[in-house]
N, C-alpha and C positions, 0 to 999 in steps of 0.2 A: 354623128350617127350612133345609135344605141349599141353598146357593147354586146357582143354575142353571149358573153358569160352572163350578163344580166338577164337576157331573154331565156337562156338555158336554165338558169336558176329559177326563174319565174315559172316556167312550164314544169320543171321537176317538182317544185313546191306544190303546184296545183295538183299534179298527179299523186303526190304523196298524200295530200289532203283528201283526195278522192278515195284512194285505197285505204287510208286510215279510217275514213267514215264507214266504208263497207266492212272493215275489220271489227267494228262494234257488234256486228251480227254474231260474231263468234262468242260473245258474252251471253247469248240467249240461254244456254243451259244453266248458268249461274243466276241470271236475272229471273228466270221462271220460278225459282224457289223463294223469291222475295215476296213477302206478304204486304199488302197495302190496305190502308183504311178506305172505307167507301168514299167516293167522290161526293162532295157536298155543294158543288157549284163553282162559279167563276173565281171566287176568292180562295179556293182550295187548290193546293198543288198536290196532285195525286201521287207523284213518284218520289216518295220518301218513306223511311221506315216508320212503323207505328209508334215506336219509341226511339228517340235518338240515343246513340251510343257515344261514349267518351272518345273512342278512337275515330269514330266516324266524323265527329265534329272537329277534333284536333287535326286530322289529316285534311279535311275539306278547307278549313280556315287557314291552316298552316301552309298548305300547298298554294292556296289562293294568294296568300301574302307574299310568298316567294316569287310567284309568277308576276304579281303586280309590281313588286320592287324591281324585278328584272326588266320588265317592260318600261317602267318609268326611268330606270337607270339608263337604258339605251337612248331614250329621248333626251335626257339631260346631257349625256355625253355627246350626242350628235349636235345639239345646239351649242354646247360649249366649244366644240371643235368644228364649227360650220365651215371654216375656210378650207379644212382638209377634205371636206365633202363637196366641194364646189362643182366638181365634174359630175353632173347628173346623168350622164350617159353610161357611167361605169357602175359595176357592182363593187361596193366597198366592204372591207372587213366587218364593219358594223352590221351590214345587211346579212352577211353570212352568219354572224353570231345570232342575229335575230331569227333567222330561219331555222338554225339548229336548236335554238331555244324553244321555238314553236314545236319542233319535233320532240324535244325532251319533255316538255310539259304536256304534250299530247299523250305520250307514253305514261307519264305519271298519273294523269287523270284516268287513263284506261285501267291502270293498276289499282287506283283508289276506288273506282267503281266496283271492280271485281272482288276486292277484299273487304271494303268497308261500306260501299254503296252511297251513303248519304252525301248530298251537296249542301250548298248554302241555303237552299230552300227550307231546310229544317228550322232555321232561325229568322228568316226574312220573308217578306210578303211577295207573293207571285207577281204583284203589280210593279214591284221595284225592278225586277228583271225586264219587264216589258217597257217600262218608262225609260230605263237607261238607254235602250236601243232607239226608242222614239226620239229622244232628245239628240241622239247622235245623228239621226237622219235630218232633224230640224236644223242642226248646225251645218250639215252639208248643204242644205237649201240656201242658208244664209251665205256661206262661203262662195257658192257658185252663182249666186244671184247677180252680181255685177257683170259676169260674163254672159250668162244665158237668159237673164231676166227672171221674173216670177210668173208673169201671165203672158203666154204666147210671145215670149222673147222681150217683153218690156217690163218696166217697173222694178228693176233691181238696182239701179244706180244709187238709191238712197242708202243702201246697205254696204257701200264700199268701205266706210270707216269701220263698220262692224266686222267686215271680212278681214281688214288689215289687223284688227285686234285679235281675231281668232286664229290667224295663220300661225303665230308663234306659240299659242297656248292650246289649240284644239287637240293636239296629240295626247296630252295628259288625260283629258276627258275621254277621248276615244279609247285610249288604252284601258282606262278604268271600266268603261261600259262593256267593252269586249271581254275583258278578263273576268269581271264580276258575273256577267251572263254565262260565260264558259263554265265557271265553277258552281253556278247556281243549280245546274242540272246534273244528275248522274247520267252516264252514257247509256241511255235506254235505246231500245231497238224499234220504237214506233217510227213511222215515216216522218212525223213531225220532228222528233228528236234527231233523226239521221240528217234530214235537210238542215235543221238548225245547227248541228255541229259542223256540217260541211260549210255552211254560210259563215259560221264563226271562224273556222280555219281560214277561209278566204280573207276575212277581215284582219286576221293575224298576219297573213302574208302581206296585205296592204300596209300594215304597220311596220313590218320588218323591212320593207323596201322603201322606207322613208329616205329622203334625200336622193332619190333616183327619179328618172322620167316615168317609170312605171307607176310610181306613187300618184302621179297626176295625169296619167293617160286617160283621156276622156271616155274611151270605150270601156276601159277596165273599171273606172269609178262608176260609170253608168250601170254596168253589170251588177256591181255591188249594191247600188241603190235599188234597182229593179228587182233584185233577188228576194227582197222582203215580200213582194207580191206572191211569189211562188210559195214561200214558206208560210205566209199567212193563210193562203187558200188551202194548202195541204193540211195544216193544223186543224182548220175548221172542218174539213171533210173527214179527217180521221176521227175527230170528236163527234161526228154526226150532226154538226150544226148546220141548220138550213140557211143561215145568213152568210154563207161563204161568198155570195156575190158582193157583199159589202167590202170584203177585202180585195177581191179581184177588180171590181170597177172603181173602188175608192183609190187604190194605188195606181190603177191604170189612168185614172183621171189626172193624178199628179204628174204622171209621165207625159200625158198629152198637153197639159197646160204649161208645164215647166221643163221637165227633164229632157224631152226630145229636142229642145231648142238649143242652139249653140253647137250642134253637131255638123252643120253645113248641109243639112237636108233641104231639098227644094220645097216650095210651097205645095207642089203636087203631091210629093211623098207624105208630107205632114197632113195634107188634106185627106189622102186615102186612109191614113191611120185613124184620123178623126171619124171618117165615114164608117170604118170597120168597128170602132168603139160604139158609135150610135146604133149600128146594126146589131151588135151584141147585146146592148141594153134592151132594145126592142124585143129581141128573141127571148131573152131570159125573163124579163118582167111581164111579158104577155102571158107567160105561164105562171110565174111566181105571184103576180098580182101587182097592179100599179100603185096600190096603197103602200107598198114596200119600197117605192122608188127613192124615198128619202135616204135609204141606206147608202146610196152612192156618194152623197154629200158629206157623210159623217167624218170620214177620215180626212178628206181634203180640208174641210172647214176647221177641224182641230189643228191640223198641221200648219195651215196658213195663218191661223190665229196665233199659234205659238211662234211662228216666224216673225210676225209683227211685234208680239210682246217681247220676245227675247232679243230680236234684232234691234227693236226700238230702244230697249233698255241699254244695250251696249252703245248705240249711237249717242243716246242722251248722256251716258256716263263719260264718253270720250269728249263730248262737247263741254261738259262741266269741268273736266280736268284741264282742257285747253284754256278755258276762261279763267280758271283758278290760277293757272301758271302765268297768264298774261299780266 
């Protein structure tokens, strides 16, 4: 049975993440004095200083490096001492260190935004932040595929060897993707930023609770997967983008085709969800125009194509290594 301390720590961490996110609003008097260059399109990241400063970049990259080393260090230590962490029902000292580390780096980023503002966006492409999270979600689809399938509960068995290969190594990539995205953005007060930071905090909690049952709890991990739908739609709406349905129905399609399977839901429940999805599509695109219906397929096509490419490459590599060792 799961240790009460583990569940208590989990709910306290989520509450702190929620309060920490709302505390970003207190930065508004400082942020309102920041001047930004005009937005020039999708490839431009708006929330950065017109000219980078030495301290802004030193602190952004320096604190990011410390955070990254801390996160990777926890994973390395945990894997090296896996036997001591065998009891997955308990909260381990490693998890406590991880949660307090999350709190400390949250406060550090808060301070860095208030004093120096700039993040990693000053030196890197906005697409790098987006792609880092996209590949994280792709890897989750691969890892979960043998359990819940890829298409309506089927078609995931061929990825078992890819899953086995990712189980011991995925944490390092996940830690990089989350930490890099976290320091890419300053702590701004738009709804998109607020939800993005809350989502990132939850992902950090997920990482901090490695080697426990909460790390693999199906409802918790599903919540993290589906949260990207809320974030994507919110960012699009805040930006005044008319194609917000692409994010809503695109990520909802992945939920219906893949993510809702393996939860033990009956066919009736899954059928009702599918019916609601189709009804939503009809309601929205009868107004938006049927010529835009292809929007729904864009995100699923890209995601499943990447699953096949990345998963297939891992499977092929493992087979090659087995043959070479034979």
